[in-house]
BAFI-3210 file (N, C-alpha, C; in Angstrom, 3 decimals, decimal comma, padded with zeros to 6 digits):
// residues 58
n [1|2|3|4|5|6|7|8|9|10|11|12|13|14|15|16|17|18|19|20|21|22|23|24|25|26|27|28|29|30|31|32|33|34|35|36|37|38|39|40|41|42|43|44|45|46|47|48|49|50|51|52|53|54|55|56|57|58]
n.u [000,844|000,511|002,038|000,302|-002,194|-002,207|-002,207|-004,680|-006,386|-005,816|-006,842|-009,548|-010,118|-009,665|-011,627|-013,988|-013,850|-013,923|-016,430|-018,108|-017,564|-018,526|-021,219|-022,039|-021,624|-023,445|-025,893|-025,920|-026,181|-028,601|-030,568|-030,199|-029,690|-027,180|-024,279|-021,137|-018,002|-015,386|-012,840|-013,440|-014,252|-011,894|-010,244|-011,443|-011,020|-008,229|-007,856|-008,994|-007,212|-004,915|-005,749|-006,046|-003,365|-002,344|-003,667|-002,725|-000,103|000,258]
n.v [-001,181|002,203|005,183|007,382|006,161|004,709|006,763|007,874|005,764|005,686|008,171|007,794|005,745|007,052|009,050|007,517|006,409|008,740|009,713|007,695|007,932|010,533|010,185|008,464|010,137|012,170|010,771|010,125|012,665|013,648|011,609|010,380|012,484|013,096|014,783|014,878|013,821|016,101|015,070|013,202|014,838|016,278|014,191|013,503|015,905|015,895|013,655|014,648|016,703|015,189|013,912|016,095|016,904|014,696|014,882|017,364|016,746|015,827]
n.w [000,000|-000,821|000,542|000,587|000,316|002,686|004,592|003,983|004,696|007,433|008,223|007,639|009,461|011,915|011,742|011,739|014,302|015,904|015,165|016,169|018,924|019,367|018,721|020,775|022,963|022,364|022,482|025,206|026,301|025,159|025,517|028,022|029,589|030,615|031,198|029,496|030,927|031,688|031,031|029,042|026,961|026,540|025,692|023,235|021,890|021,754|020,120|017,782|017,232|016,703|014,393|012,675|012,505|011,178|008,721|007,822|007,370|004,846]
ca.u [000,000|001,318|001,997|-000,913|-003,330|-002,143|-002,666|-006,118|-007,018|-005,677|-007,790|-010,881|-010,243|-009,800|-012,932|-015,008|-013,759|-014,418|-017,879|-018,740|-017,449|-019,432|-022,586|-022,291|-021,720|-024,698|-026,985|-025,897|-026,684|-029,990|-031,504|-030,000|-029,463|-025,901|-023,216|-019,867|-016,951|-014,411|-011,758|-013,912|-014,226|-010,478|-009,744|-011,926|-010,321|-006,868|-007,953|-009,245|-005,940|-004,032|-006,250|-005,697|-001,927|-002,160|-004,160|-001,831|001,235|000,266]
ca.v [000,000|003,420|006,052|008,207|005,285|004,385|007,945|007,981|004,738|006,136|009,267|007,191|005,014|008,049|009,686|006,570|006,321|010,007|009,762|006,788|008,551|011,678|009,667|007,973|011,303|012,835|009,979|010,288|014,003|013,857|010,605|010,085|013,777|013,012|015,556|014,138|014,254|016,945|014,246|012,604|015,899|016,540|013,061|013,666|017,045|015,446|012,788|015,507|017,380|014,209|013,721|017,293|016,838|013,665|015,440|018,446|016,234|015,380]
ca.w [000,000|-000,897|001,713|000,496|000,620|004,109|005,319|003,759|005,533|008,824|008,427|007,676|010,718|012,981|011,602|012,188|015,760|016,448|014,927|017,130|020,245|019,426|018,742|022,133|023,837|022,023|023,043|026,658|026,623|024,748|026,007|029,435|030,246|031,322|030,550|029,451|031,839|030,987|030,472|027,794|025,954|026,257|024,916|021,867|021,300|021,441|018,944|016,629|016,958|016,064|013,032|011,927|012,215|010,150|007,460|007,405|007,045|003,456]
c.u [000,888|001,128|000,713|-002,143|-003,367|-002,634|-004,174|-006,875|-006,951|-006,675|-009,199|-011,124|-010,451|-011,169|-014,062|-015,027|-014,304|-015,930|-018,613|-018,702|-018,421|-020,894|-022,957|-022,463|-023,043|-025,889|-027,058|-026,491|-028,176|-030,962|-031,394|-029,780|-028,212|-024,871|-021,921|-018,885|-015,956|-013,264|-012,166|-013,859|-012,776|-009,875|-010,172|-011,235|-008,895|-006,858|-008,183|-007,975|-004,962|-004,449|-005,891|-004,217|-001,639|-002,569|-003,201|-000,456|001,343|000,998]
c.v [001,243|004,262|006,883|007,373|004,944|005,556|008,117|006,975|005,121|007,238|008,708|006,466|005,978|008,723|008,778|006,466|007,588|010,109|008,888|007,373|009,710|011,239|009,171|009,130|012,028|012,090|010,115|011,629|014,115|012,862|010,364|011,340|013,769|013,813|014,750|014,696|015,104|016,145|013,594|013,622|016,197|015,427|013,175|014,836|016,665|014,545|013,612|016,266|016,441|013,983|014,912|017,302|015,812|014,192|016,512|017,954|015,774|016,350]
c.w [000,000|000,353|001,734|000,845|002,100|004,952|005,181|004,629|007,014|009,143|008,527|008,998|011,889|012,931|012,078|013,708|016,426|016,311|015,932|018,537|020,406|019,456|020,142|023,103|023,611|022,611|024,559|027,060|026,318|025,356|027,507|030,268|031,121|030,542|030,552|030,475|031,054|030,361|029,164|026,656|025,555|025,410|023,462|021,169|020,908|020,212|017,682|016,250|016,249|014,618|012,158|011,563|011,129|008,784|006,932|006,992|005,601|002,571]
res [m|t|d|v|k|q|k|k|e|n|v|k|m|h|l|k|e|l|r|q|n|l|k|q|m|h|l|a|v|t|e|e|l|i|l|p|h|p|d|e|v|k|t|l|m|n|k|m|d|q|l|l|k|l|i|e|s|k]
***
């Protein structure tokens, strides 16, 4: 697999994981009326930062 294809696959994998995490957080807020812990939000923000760095490295 070429480097570009590998990066694309990595980005897709990160996006899928972030989407799933955000969906779970959204359901907790809207259905269970539970606010996320600050650490959970920070973790997602860090994952998004890592993804942005991966995208910008192209």
